[in-house]
DSSP file (Angstrom, degrees, kcal/mol; ACC not computed):
  #  RESIDUE AA STRUCTURE BP1 BP2  ACC     N-H-->O    O-->H-N    N-H-->O    O-->H-N    TCO  KAPPA ALPHA  PHI   PSI    X-CA   Y-CA   Z-CA
    1    1 A M              0   0    0      0, 0.0     2,-0.2     0, 0.0     0, 0.0   0.000 360.0 360.0 360.0 140.6    0.0    0.0    0.0
    2    2 A T        -     0   0    0      1,-0.1     3,-0.1     3,-0.0     0, 0.0  -0.512 360.0-113.2 -83.0 152.1    1.3    3.5   -0.8
    3    3 A E        -     0   0    0     -2,-0.2     3,-0.1     1,-0.1    -1,-0.1  -0.553  38.1 -99.1 -81.2 148.4    1.7    6.1    1.9
    4    4 A P        -     0   0    0      0, 0.0    -1,-0.1     0, 0.0     2,-0.1  -0.323  46.2 -95.8 -65.2 150.1   -0.5    9.1    1.8
    5    5 A A        -     0   0    0      1,-0.1     2,-0.2    -3,-0.1    -3,-0.0  -0.380  42.1-107.5 -65.7 142.2    0.9   12.3    0.3
    6    6 A Q        -     0   0    0     -3,-0.1     2,-0.3    -2,-0.1    -1,-0.1  -0.514  34.9-145.3 -71.9 137.7    2.4   14.7    2.8
    7    7 A R        -     0   0    0     -2,-0.2     2,-0.4    -3,-0.1    -1,-0.0  -0.820   9.2-159.4-107.3 145.5    0.3   17.8    3.2
    8    8 A Y        -     0   0    0     -2,-0.3     2,-0.3    21,-0.1    25,-0.0  -0.971   9.5-143.1-123.6 138.6    1.6   21.3    3.9
    9    9 A S    >   -     0   0    0     -2,-0.4     3,-1.4     1,-0.1     4,-0.2  -0.667  20.7-123.5 -99.5 157.6   -0.4   24.1    5.4
   10   10 A C  T >> S+     0   0    0     -2,-0.3     3,-1.5     1,-0.3     4,-0.6   0.748 105.2  75.4 -66.3 -23.1   -0.2   27.8    4.5
   11   11 A S  H 3> S+     0   0    0      1,-0.3     4,-3.3     2,-0.2     3,-0.3   0.689  76.1  78.1 -66.0 -15.9    0.5   28.5    8.1
   12   12 A E  H <4 S+     0   0    0     -3,-1.4    -1,-0.3     1,-0.2    -2,-0.2   0.854 100.5  39.1 -60.1 -32.5    4.1   27.2    7.6
   13   13 A S  H <4 S+     0   0    0     -3,-1.5    -1,-0.2    -4,-0.2    -2,-0.2   0.641 128.8  30.0 -93.3 -13.7    5.0   30.5    5.9
   14   14 A S  H  < S+     0   0    0     -4,-0.6    -2,-0.2    -3,-0.3    -3,-0.2   0.576  89.4 106.3-121.1 -12.6    3.0   32.8    8.2
   15   15 A G    ><  -     0   0    0     -4,-3.3     3,-0.8    -5,-0.2     0, 0.0  -0.409  64.7-137.5 -72.4 145.1    3.0   31.2   11.6
   16   16 A S  T 3  S+     0   0    0      1,-0.2    -1,-0.1    -2,-0.1    -4,-0.0   0.735 100.6  58.5 -75.1 -21.3    5.2   32.6   14.3
   17   17 A S  T 3  S+     0   0    0      2,-0.1    -1,-0.2     0, 0.0    -5,-0.1   0.564 101.4  63.9 -85.5  -7.4    6.3   29.2   15.6
   18   18 A H  S <  S-     0   0    0     -3,-0.8     3,-0.1    -7,-0.2     0, 0.0  -0.900  87.4-115.3-115.9 143.7    7.7   28.2   12.2
   19   19 A P        -     0   0    0      0, 0.0    -4,-0.1     0, 0.0    -2,-0.1  -0.409  50.8 -84.2 -68.6 155.4   10.6   29.7   10.3
   20   20 A P        -     0   0    0      0, 0.0     2,-0.4     0, 0.0    -7,-0.2  -0.299  44.9-121.4 -60.8 143.4    9.6   31.3    7.0
   21   21 A V        -     0   0    0     -3,-0.1    -8,-0.0     1,-0.1    -3,-0.0  -0.725  28.3-107.3 -89.6 134.7    9.4   28.9    4.1
   22   22 A D     >  -     0   0    0     -2,-0.4     4,-2.6     1,-0.1     3,-0.5  -0.355  25.8-127.5 -57.0 132.9   11.7   29.7    1.1
   23   23 A P  H  > S+     0   0    0      0, 0.0     4,-2.5     0, 0.0     5,-0.2   0.842 109.4  54.4 -55.0 -35.4    9.5   30.9   -1.8
   24   24 A A  H  > S+     0   0    0      2,-0.2     4,-2.2     1,-0.2     5,-0.1   0.900 110.0  46.5 -66.2 -39.1   11.0   28.3   -4.1
   25   25 A V  H  > S+     0   0    0     -3,-0.5     4,-2.6     2,-0.2    -1,-0.2   0.920 112.1  50.5 -67.3 -43.7   10.0   25.5   -1.7
   26   26 A R  H  X S+     0   0    0     -4,-2.6     4,-2.2     1,-0.2    -2,-0.2   0.904 110.5  50.2 -60.4 -41.2    6.6   27.0   -1.3
   27   27 A R  H  X S+     0   0    0     -4,-2.5     4,-2.4    -5,-0.2    -1,-0.2   0.924 110.5  48.8 -63.6 -44.9    6.1   27.1   -5.1
   28   28 A L  H  X S+     0   0    0     -4,-2.2     4,-2.6     1,-0.2    -2,-0.2   0.910 110.3  51.5 -61.9 -42.2    7.2   23.5   -5.5
   29   29 A R  H  X S+     0   0    0     -4,-2.6     4,-2.5     1,-0.2    -1,-0.2   0.912 110.3  48.9 -61.1 -42.0    4.8   22.4   -2.8
   30   30 A A  H  X S+     0   0    0     -4,-2.2     4,-2.5     2,-0.2    -1,-0.2   0.903 111.1  49.8 -64.5 -40.9    2.0   24.2   -4.5
   31   31 A Q  H  X S+     0   0    0     -4,-2.4     4,-2.6     2,-0.2    -2,-0.2   0.906 110.7  50.0 -64.4 -41.1    2.9   22.6   -7.8
   32   32 A I  H  X S+     0   0    0     -4,-2.6     4,-2.6     2,-0.2     5,-0.2   0.941 111.7  48.1 -61.1 -47.5    3.0   19.2   -6.2
   33   33 A A  H  X S+     0   0    0     -4,-2.5     4,-2.4     1,-0.2    -2,-0.2   0.905 112.3  49.1 -61.4 -42.0   -0.4   19.7   -4.6
   34   34 A A  H  X S+     0   0    0     -4,-2.5     4,-2.6     1,-0.2    -1,-0.2   0.925 112.3  47.3 -64.5 -44.3   -1.9   21.0   -7.9
   35   35 A N  H  X S+     0   0    0     -4,-2.6     4,-1.9     2,-0.2    -2,-0.2   0.882 111.9  50.3 -66.5 -37.3   -0.5   18.0   -9.9
   36   36 A E  H  X S+     0   0    0     -4,-2.6     4,-1.2    -5,-0.2    -1,-0.2   0.918 111.4  49.4 -64.0 -41.8   -1.8   15.5   -7.3
   37   37 A S  H >< S+     0   0    0     -4,-2.4     3,-0.6     1,-0.2    -2,-0.2   0.936 112.5  45.9 -62.9 -46.8   -5.2   17.1   -7.4
   38   38 A W  H >< S+     0   0    0     -4,-2.6     3,-1.2     1,-0.2    -1,-0.2   0.820 106.3  60.8 -66.9 -29.3   -5.4   17.0  -11.2
   39   39 A A  H 3< S+     0   0    0     -4,-1.9    -1,-0.2     1,-0.3    -2,-0.2   0.810 105.9  47.6 -65.9 -28.5   -4.1   13.4  -11.1
   40   40 A R  T << S+     0   0    0     -4,-1.2     2,-0.7    -3,-0.6    -1,-0.3   0.398  91.9  98.4 -90.5   2.4   -7.2   12.5   -9.1
   41   41 A T    <   +     0   0    0     -3,-1.2     3,-0.2    -4,-0.2    -3,-0.0  -0.820  44.9 178.2 -98.1 113.7   -9.5   14.4  -11.4
   42   42 A G  S    S+     0   0    0     -2,-0.7     2,-0.7     1,-0.3    -1,-0.2   0.887  77.3  38.1 -79.0 -40.4  -11.3   12.1  -14.0
   43   43 A N     >  +     0   0    0      1,-0.2     4,-1.8     2,-0.1    -1,-0.3  -0.852  63.2 178.7-118.2  94.9  -13.3   14.8  -15.7
   44   44 A R  H  > S+     0   0    0     -2,-0.7     4,-2.0    -3,-0.2     5,-0.2   0.876  81.7  54.6 -64.4 -38.9  -11.4   18.0  -16.1
   45   45 A A  H  > S+     0   0    0      1,-0.2     4,-1.0     2,-0.2    -1,-0.2   0.913 108.6  48.6 -62.9 -41.5  -14.2   19.8  -17.9
   46   46 A A  H  4 S+     0   0    0      1,-0.2     3,-0.2     2,-0.2    -1,-0.2   0.878 110.1  52.9 -65.7 -36.5  -16.7   19.0  -15.1
   47   47 A R  H  < S+     0   0    0     -4,-1.8     4,-0.3     1,-0.2    -1,-0.2   0.881 116.4  37.3 -67.0 -37.7  -14.2   20.2  -12.5
   48   48 A T  H  X S+     0   0    0     -4,-2.0     4,-2.1     1,-0.2     3,-0.4   0.506  91.4  93.8 -93.7  -4.2  -13.6   23.6  -14.2
   49   49 A D  H  X S+     0   0    0     -4,-1.0     4,-3.0     1,-0.2     5,-0.3   0.893  80.1  55.7 -58.0 -43.8  -17.2   24.1  -15.4
   50   50 A P  H  > S+     0   0    0      0, 0.0     4,-2.3     0, 0.0    -1,-0.2   0.892 109.2  48.1 -58.6 -37.1  -18.3   26.1  -12.3
   51   51 A A  H  > S+     0   0    0     -3,-0.4     4,-2.3    -4,-0.3    -2,-0.2   0.928 113.0  46.9 -68.1 -44.5  -15.5   28.6  -13.0
   52   52 A R  H  X S+     0   0    0     -4,-2.1     4,-2.4     1,-0.2    -1,-0.2   0.919 113.2  49.7 -62.3 -42.2  -16.3   28.9  -16.6
   53   53 A Q  H  X S+     0   0    0     -4,-3.0     4,-2.5     1,-0.2    -2,-0.2   0.906 110.0  50.8 -63.4 -41.9  -20.0   29.4  -15.8
   54   54 A G  H  X S+     0   0    0     -4,-2.3     4,-1.8    -5,-0.3    -1,-0.2   0.896 110.5  48.8 -63.0 -40.5  -19.2   32.0  -13.2
   55   55 A L  H  X S+     0   0    0     -4,-2.3     4,-1.8     2,-0.2    -2,-0.2   0.910 110.7  50.5 -66.1 -42.0  -17.1   34.0  -15.7
   56   56 A L  H  X S+     0   0    0     -4,-2.4     4,-2.2     1,-0.2    -2,-0.2   0.916 109.5  51.2 -60.6 -43.2  -19.8   33.8  -18.3
   57   57 A E  H  X S+     0   0    0     -4,-2.5     4,-2.0     1,-0.2    -1,-0.2   0.863 104.8  57.8 -62.9 -35.3  -22.3   35.1  -15.8
   58   58 A R  H  X S+     0   0    0     -4,-1.8     4,-0.8     1,-0.2    -1,-0.2   0.940 109.1  43.8 -59.5 -47.0  -20.0   37.9  -15.0
   59   59 A F  H >< S+     0   0    0     -4,-1.8     3,-0.5     1,-0.2     4,-0.4   0.857 110.5  55.4 -69.3 -33.4  -20.0   39.1  -18.6
   60   60 A E  H >< S+     0   0    0     -4,-2.2     3,-1.0     1,-0.2    -1,-0.2   0.848 102.4  57.3 -66.2 -32.4  -23.8   38.6  -18.9
   61   61 A R  H 3< S+     0   0    0     -4,-2.0    -1,-0.2     1,-0.2    -2,-0.2   0.746  98.8  61.4 -68.7 -22.3  -24.2   40.9  -15.9
   62   62 A E  T << S+     0   0    0     -4,-0.8    -1,-0.2    -3,-0.5    -2,-0.2   0.653  81.9  98.7 -77.7 -14.4  -22.4   43.6  -17.8
   63   63 A V  S <  S-     0   0    0     -3,-1.0    10,-0.1    -4,-0.4    14,-0.0  -0.580  88.3-105.5 -74.7 131.0  -25.1   43.6  -20.5
   64   64 A P    >   -     0   0    0      0, 0.0     3,-1.5     0, 0.0    -1,-0.1  -0.232  22.7-125.1 -56.9 144.6  -27.6   46.4  -20.1
   65   65 A E  T 3  S+     0   0    0      1,-0.3    -2,-0.1    -4,-0.1    -3,-0.0   0.767 104.4  69.8 -64.2 -26.7  -31.0   45.3  -18.7
   66   66 A H  T 3  S+     0   0    0      1,-0.1     2,-0.9     2,-0.1    -1,-0.3   0.673  80.2  84.8 -69.9 -13.3  -32.9   46.9  -21.6
   67   67 A I    <   +     0   0    0     -3,-1.5    -1,-0.1     1,-0.2    -4,-0.0  -0.794  52.4 159.5 -87.5 107.1  -31.5   44.2  -23.9
   68   68 A T        +     0   0    0     -2,-0.9    -1,-0.2     4,-0.0    -2,-0.1   0.668  33.8 103.6-107.1 -20.8  -33.9   41.4  -23.4
   69   69 A D     >  -     0   0    0      1,-0.2     4,-2.7     2,-0.1     5,-0.2  -0.508  66.1-142.5 -66.5 123.5  -33.5   39.2  -26.5
   70   70 A P  H  > S+     0   0    0      0, 0.0     4,-2.3     0, 0.0    -1,-0.2   0.865  99.1  50.2 -57.3 -39.7  -31.5   36.2  -25.3
   71   71 A A  H  > S+     0   0    0      2,-0.2     4,-2.0     1,-0.2     5,-0.1   0.916 113.1  45.9 -66.2 -41.8  -29.5   36.0  -28.6
   72   72 A E  H  > S+     0   0    0      2,-0.2     4,-2.5     1,-0.2    -1,-0.2   0.892 111.4  52.2 -67.7 -39.4  -28.6   39.7  -28.5
   73   73 A R  H  X S+     0   0    0     -4,-2.7     4,-2.7     1,-0.2    -2,-0.2   0.901 108.8  51.5 -61.8 -40.6  -27.7   39.4  -24.8
   74   74 A A  H  X S+     0   0    0     -4,-2.3     4,-2.2    -5,-0.2    -2,-0.2   0.910 110.2  48.4 -64.0 -41.9  -25.4   36.5  -25.7
   75   75 A R  H  X S+     0   0    0     -4,-2.0     4,-2.1     2,-0.2    -2,-0.2   0.918 112.9  48.1 -63.1 -43.3  -23.7   38.5  -28.4
   76   76 A C  H  X S+     0   0    0     -4,-2.5     4,-2.3     2,-0.2    -2,-0.2   0.909 110.9  50.6 -64.4 -41.6  -23.3   41.5  -26.0
   77   77 A A  H  X S+     0   0    0     -4,-2.7     4,-2.3     1,-0.2    -1,-0.2   0.891 109.1  51.9 -62.9 -39.3  -21.8   39.2  -23.3
   78   78 A E  H  X S+     0   0    0     -4,-2.2     4,-2.5     2,-0.2    -1,-0.2   0.895 109.6  49.4 -64.6 -39.6  -19.4   37.7  -25.9
   79   79 A N  H  X S+     0   0    0     -4,-2.1     4,-2.5     2,-0.2    -2,-0.2   0.882 109.6  51.6 -66.0 -37.7  -18.3   41.3  -26.8
   80   80 A A  H  X S+     0   0    0     -4,-2.3     4,-2.1     2,-0.2    -2,-0.2   0.899 110.2  49.6 -63.4 -40.3  -17.8   42.1  -23.1
   81   81 A R  H  X S+     0   0    0     -4,-2.3     4,-2.2     2,-0.2    -2,-0.2   0.931 111.3  48.2 -63.6 -46.2  -15.7   38.9  -22.8
   82   82 A K  H  X S+     0   0    0     -4,-2.5     4,-2.3     1,-0.2    -2,-0.2   0.910 111.1  50.4 -61.4 -42.2  -13.6   39.9  -25.8
   83   83 A A  H  X S+     0   0    0     -4,-2.5     4,-2.4     2,-0.2    -1,-0.2   0.895 108.2  54.0 -63.1 -39.6  -13.1   43.4  -24.5
   84   84 A F  H  X S+     0   0    0     -4,-2.1     4,-1.9     1,-0.2    -2,-0.2   0.941 112.3  42.5 -58.6 -50.0  -12.0   42.0  -21.1
   85   85 A Y  H  X S+     0   0    0     -4,-2.2     4,-2.1     1,-0.2    -1,-0.2   0.820 111.8  54.5 -71.2 -30.1   -9.3   39.9  -22.7
   86   86 A Q  H  X S+     0   0    0     -4,-2.3     4,-2.3     2,-0.2    -1,-0.2   0.882 107.0  51.6 -68.7 -36.7   -8.2   42.6  -25.0
   87   87 A R  H  X S+     0   0    0     -4,-2.4     4,-2.4     2,-0.2    -2,-0.2   0.912 109.5  50.3 -63.7 -41.0   -7.8   44.9  -22.0
   88   88 A L  H  X S+     0   0    0     -4,-1.9     4,-2.2     1,-0.2    -2,-0.2   0.914 110.2  49.9 -61.0 -42.3   -5.6   42.2  -20.4
   89   89 A A  H  X S+     0   0    0     -4,-2.1     4,-2.4     2,-0.2    -1,-0.2   0.899 109.8  50.7 -63.7 -40.2   -3.6   41.9  -23.6
   90   90 A L  H  X S+     0   0    0     -4,-2.3     4,-2.4     2,-0.2    -2,-0.2   0.916 109.7  49.9 -64.1 -43.3   -3.1   45.7  -23.6
   91   91 A K  H  X S+     0   0    0     -4,-2.4     4,-2.5     1,-0.2    -1,-0.2   0.893 110.5  51.5 -60.7 -39.0   -1.9   45.7  -20.0
   92   92 A S  H  X S+     0   0    0     -4,-2.2     4,-2.6     2,-0.2    -2,-0.2   0.917 109.0  49.4 -64.5 -43.8    0.5   42.9  -20.9
   93   93 A V  H  X S+     0   0    0     -4,-2.4     4,-2.4     1,-0.2    -2,-0.2   0.926 112.9  47.7 -60.9 -45.3    1.9   44.9  -23.8
   94   94 A R  H  X S+     0   0    0     -4,-2.4     4,-2.6     1,-0.2    -2,-0.2   0.908 112.1  49.2 -64.2 -41.9    2.4   47.9  -21.6
   95   95 A A  H  X S+     0   0    0     -4,-2.5     4,-2.3     2,-0.2    -2,-0.2   0.911 112.4  47.4 -65.0 -42.6    4.0   45.9  -18.8
   96   96 A R  H  X S+     0   0    0     -4,-2.6     4,-2.5     2,-0.2    -1,-0.2   0.904 112.8  49.4 -65.5 -40.1    6.5   44.2  -21.2
   97   97 A R  H  X S+     0   0    0     -4,-2.4     4,-2.6    -5,-0.2    -2,-0.2   0.929 111.4  49.0 -63.5 -45.0    7.3   47.6  -22.9
   98   98 A K  H  X S+     0   0    0     -4,-2.6     4,-2.4     1,-0.2    -2,-0.2   0.902 112.4  48.1 -61.8 -41.6    7.9   49.2  -19.5
   99   99 A A  H  X S+     0   0    0     -4,-2.3     4,-2.4     2,-0.2    -1,-0.2   0.906 111.4  50.3 -65.2 -41.7   10.2   46.3  -18.4
  100  100 A R  H  X S+     0   0    0     -4,-2.5     4,-2.4     2,-0.2    -2,-0.2   0.913 111.9  47.7 -62.4 -42.9   12.1   46.5  -21.7
  101  101 A E  H  X S+     0   0    0     -4,-2.6     4,-2.4     2,-0.2    -2,-0.2   0.899 111.3  50.3 -66.2 -40.5   12.6   50.2  -21.2
  102  102 A A  H  X S+     0   0    0     -4,-2.4     4,-2.5     2,-0.2    -2,-0.2   0.902 111.1  49.3 -64.2 -40.4   13.7   49.8  -17.6
  103  103 A L  H  X S+     0   0    0     -4,-2.4     4,-2.8     2,-0.2    -2,-0.2   0.918 110.3  50.3 -64.1 -43.1   16.2   47.1  -18.7
  104  104 A A  H  X S+     0   0    0     -4,-2.4     4,-2.3     1,-0.2    -2,-0.2   0.902 111.4  48.7 -62.5 -40.6   17.6   49.3  -21.5
  105  105 A E  H  X S+     0   0    0     -4,-2.4     4,-2.4     2,-0.2    -1,-0.2   0.916 112.2  48.5 -64.6 -42.7   18.0   52.2  -19.0
  106  106 A A  H  X S+     0   0    0     -4,-2.5     4,-2.4     2,-0.2    -2,-0.2   0.911 112.1  48.5 -64.5 -42.0   19.8   49.9  -16.5
  107  107 A E  H  X S+     0   0    0     -4,-2.8     4,-2.4     2,-0.2    -1,-0.2   0.893 111.3  50.5 -65.1 -39.2   22.1   48.5  -19.3
  108  108 A A  H  X S+     0   0    0     -4,-2.3     4,-2.3     2,-0.2    -2,-0.2   0.902 111.0  48.7 -65.3 -40.1   22.9   52.1  -20.4
  109  109 A A  H  X S+     0   0    0     -4,-2.4     4,-2.5     2,-0.2    -2,-0.2   0.907 111.4  49.9 -65.7 -41.5   23.7   53.1  -16.8
  110  110 A E  H  X S+     0   0    0     -4,-2.4     4,-2.6     2,-0.2    -2,-0.2   0.915 111.4  48.7 -62.4 -42.5   25.9   50.1  -16.4
  111  111 A A  H  X S+     0   0    0     -4,-2.4     4,-2.5     2,-0.2    -2,-0.2   0.898 110.8  50.8 -64.4 -39.6   27.7   50.9  -19.7
  112  112 A E  H  X S+     0   0    0     -4,-2.3     4,-2.3     2,-0.2    -2,-0.2   0.915 111.9  46.9 -64.6 -42.3   28.2   54.5  -18.6
  113  113 A L  H  X S+     0   0    0     -4,-2.5     4,-2.5     2,-0.2    -2,-0.2   0.910 112.2  50.2 -64.4 -42.1   29.6   53.3  -15.2
  114  114 A A  H  X S+     0   0    0     -4,-2.6     4,-2.1     1,-0.2    -2,-0.2   0.900 111.4  48.7 -63.4 -40.3   31.9   50.9  -17.0
  115  115 A Q  H  X S+     0   0    0     -4,-2.5     4,-2.0     2,-0.2    -1,-0.2   0.892 110.8  50.4 -67.0 -39.5   33.1   53.6  -19.4
  116  116 A A  H  X S+     0   0    0     -4,-2.3     4,-1.3     2,-0.2    -2,-0.2   0.889 110.1  50.4 -65.7 -38.9   33.7   55.9  -16.5
  117  117 A D  H  X S+     0   0    0     -4,-2.5     4,-0.7     1,-0.2    -2,-0.2   0.893 109.6  50.8 -65.0 -39.8   35.7   53.2  -14.7
  118  118 A D  H >< S+     0   0    0     -4,-2.1     3,-0.5     1,-0.2    -2,-0.2   0.879 110.9  48.8 -65.6 -37.3   37.8   52.6  -17.8
  119  119 A G  H 3< S+     0   0    0     -4,-2.0    -1,-0.2     1,-0.2    -2,-0.2   0.758 105.1  58.9 -74.0 -24.2   38.5   56.4  -18.1
  120  120 A A  H 3<        0   0    0     -4,-1.3    -1,-0.2     1,-0.2    -2,-0.2   0.673 360.0 360.0 -78.7 -17.0   39.5   56.7  -14.5
  121  121 A E    <<        0   0    0     -4,-0.7    -1,-0.2    -3,-0.5    -2,-0.1   0.468 360.0 360.0 -84.3 360.0   42.3   54.1  -14.8
């Protein structure tokens, strides 16, 4: 017989009686737990259906109440969903651009310091 999987509580990283858990260890533990959970899941679609349904309902709530035709409400909800994901994509583009610019500035500063060090010798 196999031994039960060891369980870890979140209190390990926040409890005062335990030393803080290294973020890499915490991440690995979370990945292990997630993979064990998915390994015990026979029907993945059924498991994630409540989340998909909740997200769909969120977009349907964004449709104005005066739109009563079900087909039109569905189209509007789909447009709300697309707009949501397009906003996420735009935020991602901006974040990557900002990171790229910060890296370029840091590299330029490093090069300037290196050049100043070379001139001082």
